[in-house]
N, C-alpha and C positions, 0 to 999 in steps of 0.2 A: 504494500500500500504506500509506504514511504517512497519507494523507488518511483512509483507512478506519479506521486505528487511532485517529486523533484523533476521528473521528466517534463511534467506540465509547466512548472515554473521556468525551466530552461527554455522550453519551446516558446512560451509566451514572451520571455525576455528577448529571444532571438527574433521573433516576428516583430516586436515593437522596435528593436534596434534597426531591423531592415527597413521598417516604415520611416524611422527618423532619417536614415541615410538617404532614402529615395526622396523624401520631402525636402531635405537640405540641398540635394544635388540637382533636382529637376528644374529649379528656378533659374539655374545658370548654365546647365548642360543640355545641349540639343541631342537629338538622336544620332546625328552625324558624329558629334563629338564622342558619344558613347560607343558607336561603332568603331571609331578610330582607336579609342582606348582598348576596346576588346581585341582588336587586331594586334595592337602592340603587346597585349598580354599573351596572345598566342605566340608571337615571335619570341618572347622571353621563355615561354614554356618549351618551345622547340629547342632553344639555346640551352636551357637547363638539362633537358633530356639528353641532348647530344654530348654535353660536357660530362654528365655522369657516366655515359657509355664509354667515352674516351678515357676518363679517369679510371674506370673499372678495368678496361683492357690493359692499362699500364700497371696499376697498383695491385690487382689481384695476383698475377704471377709473382711479382716482387714480394708481396706480403706473404704468400705461401712459402716462398724460398726462405724468407727471413724467419717466419714462425716455426719452421721445421728445424731450425738451427738455433738452439737456445743462446749460444755465445754471441752469435750475430745479432739476435733480437735484443740482447742486453745492451749492446753498443748502439744499435740503430734507433731504439725507442727514444732516447734523449734528443737525438738529432731531429727525429720526426716531430717531437713535442715542441722543439724550438721553432721549426718551420711552421707549425700550426699556430703558434703564438705570434709569428712575424706579421706585423701590420701590412696589409696589401697596399694601403695608401702611400707607403714609401715608394712603391713602384710607379705611382701616377706620373711623376715628371718624366720618367723614362718612357712610359707608354705614350704620353702626349707628344714628346719630342720625336720618338721613333715613328709614330703614325703620320705626323705632319711632314717629317723629313723625307720619308720614303713613300708617302702618299698611299698608305695601306688602308684597307677596308676596316673601319671601326667595328662593324658588326661581327667581324671575325677576331680581330686582334684584341679588342677589349674583353672578349669572352674569357681570356686567360685570367684576368683579374677577378672574375666572378668565382671561378673554381679554385683559385690559388689557395685560399685559406680554408676551404671546405673539403678538398680532396683527401686530406689526411685522415678524416674520419673513416674513409674506406680502408686506408692502409692500417690504421690502428686495429680495427675490428677483424680484418682478414688475418693479421698477425696473431691476434688473440685466438681466432678460430683454428688456425694451423697449429699453434702451440698447444691447444687443448686436444688435438687429434691423438687418440690412444695409441700407445706404443705397440700393444698386441695386434691392433689392426694394421699398423705399419709392417710388422713382421709377417702377417698373413699375406699382405700384398706382395712382399718380397719373395715369400716362399712360392707363391703361385705365379711369380714373374709377371705381375701386372704393371705395365709400363706405358709410357707415351700418352696418347690421347685417351686410351681406355682408362688409365689411372686418373687422369683429370676428370673425365666425364662420369665415371662410376664410383670413384673413391673420394678424392679430395674436394671437388666442387660441391657435392652434396653435403660433405662434412662441414664445410665453412659457410654454407649458404645462409643459415640463420644469423651468423655474425655479419656476413656481407650485407644482408637486408637492413640490419640495424645501422651499419655505417653508411650505406647508400641513402637511406631515408633521412638521416641526419645531414648528410652532405647536400641532399636535394633541398631541404628546408633552408639550410644556410645559404645556398646559392641564390634562392629567391630573395632573401634579405640583402645579400651582397650586390645584387643587380642594381639596387638603388644608388649605390655609390660607384659602381663599376661601369654602368652604361652611360653615365654622364660625368665626364672627368674634366675638371678645370685645373689649369696650372698657369698662374699669372694672367695674361690677357688671352690665352689660348684655351679653347674648349673643344673637346672631342666627344661626340655623342653617337651612340648606337641606337638602332630602332628597338624599343622595348618598353615595357611598363615601368621598369626601374628608372629609365631616363625620363619618362613622362612624369613620374612622381618627383624626381629630383628637380626637374625644370619648373614644375608647378610650385615646389617649395621655394625655389629661388625667386619666383615671381610673386609669391604670397597669394597664390590662387587656391584658396581652401576647398572650393567645390571640386576642382580637379584632383587635389590631394586625396580627398575622401573617396572620389570615384576610383582613382588608381589603387589605393590601399584596399578598397572593398573588392575590386576585381582580382587583385593579387591574392587576397585571402580566400576568395571563392575557389580559385584555381588550386591553391595549396590544399584546401580541404578536399577537393575532388581527387587530387593526386593521392592523398592519404587514404581516402575511402576506397577508391576504385583500384589502386595499384598496390601501395605499400601495405595496407592492412591485409589484403588478400595474400600477398607474398609472405607476410609474417605468419598468417594462419597456416599456410601451406608448409612453411618451414617448421612450425611448431608441431603440426600433426604428422608430417610425413618424413621429416629429416632429422629427428632427434636421435642422438646416439645413446642417450641414457635410457 
């Protein structure tokens, strides 16, 4: 009964909050503006998905290699922690100068700033998953001479998948937040801007346009919730039900 009551309270608060947002935004935002913001949110979503895939292809093999070697993991963890804490805005001057000097595409080259500080969550969790891989299972795979792609597909990837999902989900959420500062970069009198909802929010903030800020944040929040509900929660449930070693 109490759970139902709380659900009703949360639902009512959500509906009322949505009404307040719509009422605040509709006075200053046209349908064309809403459509443009929705399109920019889609651009950022594609960018985030692509970056998570690229980061996974890089860091999953490296994380497995590190995690299966305790001595290497002991030395690598502090380095990875330092890189995770390294502020991405230190790279902004280099990014602005490089993009303007070589006339690079900001939609591509600013993307590195989005994932720079968040990709390490994938590495941390994959290393933890590989380190937790039972020694007896390692011996079994060696005795049966399971190697190559068969070992990756049937042994280690299923074993680390629950850890990977946690890291990728955290990296994805962090990338959405990072897009606000990474898609709209200023250094001195120079500004480099990518197409995305992060740049939309940052530019609206610089202009003091509060309806656009609310619209951008609301659209970003909706997309993040949809990603969590439709993708990450399902992957987490699958990992919990089908791929547990204990």
